[in-house]
N, C-alpha and C positions, 0 to 999 in steps of 0.2 A: 642478660646478654641477648641481643637480637640475632636474627639470622644473618648469614654472611652477605646476602643480598641487601638487607636493611642496613647493615653496617657500611656496605659499599656506597649506598645512597647517601647516608649521613656524611661519609667522608667526602663524597663528591659535592654535596651541598655546602659543607664547610669550606672546601677549596674554592668553590664559586664565590661564596661570601667573602673569603679572604682576598681573592683576586679583585673583586669589586672595591674593597677597602684599599687595596694596594693602588689602584688607579686613583682613588680619591687622595691617597697619601702623596702620590706624585703631583697631583694638582695643587695640593696644599703646599708642597715643597716649592713649587713654582711661585705661588703667592708669597711665600716667605722670602724668596729671593727678591721679589719686588718690594716687600716690606722692608728688607734690609737696606734698600736704596733710599727710603724715605728720609726726609730731613727731620732732625730732632725737634724742630719747632712744630712739626705736625703731630707729634705724639707726647710731648712733655706736659707735665702738670704745671700750670701757671700760678696756681694758688700755693705758694711755698711758705711754709712756716719756718722762720729763721730764729736764731738765738743770738743775743748780743754777747760779744766776747767778755764783757765785764759783768755778765749775769752770774747768778749764783747757782749752785748745785740744785737747790730746791726748785728753782724755776725750771731747770732742765728736767728734773724728775717729774714735775707736774706736766710738762709738755709730752713726755713719753707716755704718761698715763692718759692724758687727754686725747692725743692724736694717734696713738698706737703706730707711730713711725719708727723705723729702725735707725734713722740718722737725720740730722738737722744741719743745714749750712750755718756757719757762724759768721756774723758780720761785725764790723767795727762801727764807730760813731758816724762815719761817712757812708754807711750802708754798703761798704765794699766787702767782698768775701775775703776772710782771713783764715778760715779753717773749716773743719767739719767735726761734729761730735756725734757719736753713735752709742748705741747700747753696748757695743763691743768695747768702746773706750771706757765706759763706766765699769764693765766687768773686769777689764784689765787693771783698772785702778784698785778695785776690791781685791783681786787675786794677788796683785803685786804686794799689797800690805799683809797678805796672809791671814788665815782664819783666826789666829790668836789675837790679831790686832784689829779685826773688823769692828769691834765695839768702839774703839778709839776713832777709827776712820768715820764711822757713822756719826758719832758725836761731833767730830770736827765738821763734817759735811753739813749737819743741821745748824751749826753755828755760823755757816756761811763760808766755810773753807772746805774744799778748794773752789776756786772760781771756774767758770767755763774755760777761760783762757788756759788754766793749768791742766785741764783734762783733754782739751780738743786736740785733734790731729792737724798739724800745720800742712800747708801746701797740698790741699786736696786735689784729686783728679777732677778736672772739669771738662765740660763740652761747650761748644758754641752752638747756637740755634741752627747754624748751617752745616754742622756735622751730620753724619748719617747714622742710622740705627745700627748698622753692622759695626761701626766703630765703637758705639756705646756698649754693644754686647761683648765685643772683644775686650774692652777695658774692664768690664764687670767680671768677666771670666778670668782674665789675666791677673787682676789685683784682688780677686775674691771679695768684691764689694757688691752691695745690694742696690745702691742708687748713686747718681752722679748729678751734682748741681750744674745747671746750664747758666753760663755767665756771658754777659755782653758788657764791655766797658767796665770790668771789675765788679759789676753788680749782678746779683742773682736774679735771673728773669724766669727761671723754671727749674724743674728737677725731673729726672727720668729714672725710673726704677725697673728692676726685673719684672716686678708685678705688672707694670704698665705694658711692657712688651709681651709678657705671657698672656695678658688679657686680650690684647689685640690679635695675637695668634689664635687663641681659642675662639675669638669672635669670627675670624676668617674661616675656622673649621666648622662654624655653625653651632658651637657649644656655648 
């Protein structure tokens, strides 16, 4: 334990360091306000990995392993968005069938049953390239989702995820 004077100096130095960070925090918050007004087209990922609705479970499992994404837009034969499939959908499928029936489920999956169509979530939440980041963040928070397909004329033109937004914010912070 130091002297009262040394402790007072340390406390003052800590307060000064905190106050300087606080100023940076307010600057960052202002930048985040500006970021929230950006168009989705400015931050979305354009290289989107999609899954065909008539695809099989094994294809989806391979995509999860290969790309390490949490969700994939599902498209039909006309390349129009018809759903979304996520790791959560897969987990719900397994949990729905219960642990005593998991072996049967796995066997059926590897035989090509179920299809992507039978697992996917219909009517996914989507964004337009002209929507703003604030809207995307609100939808992700409100619906507890990690990413949202960006759609134009029923076709997937991009995807935006929490990780994209967090990366941009950290970059603005110089991290």
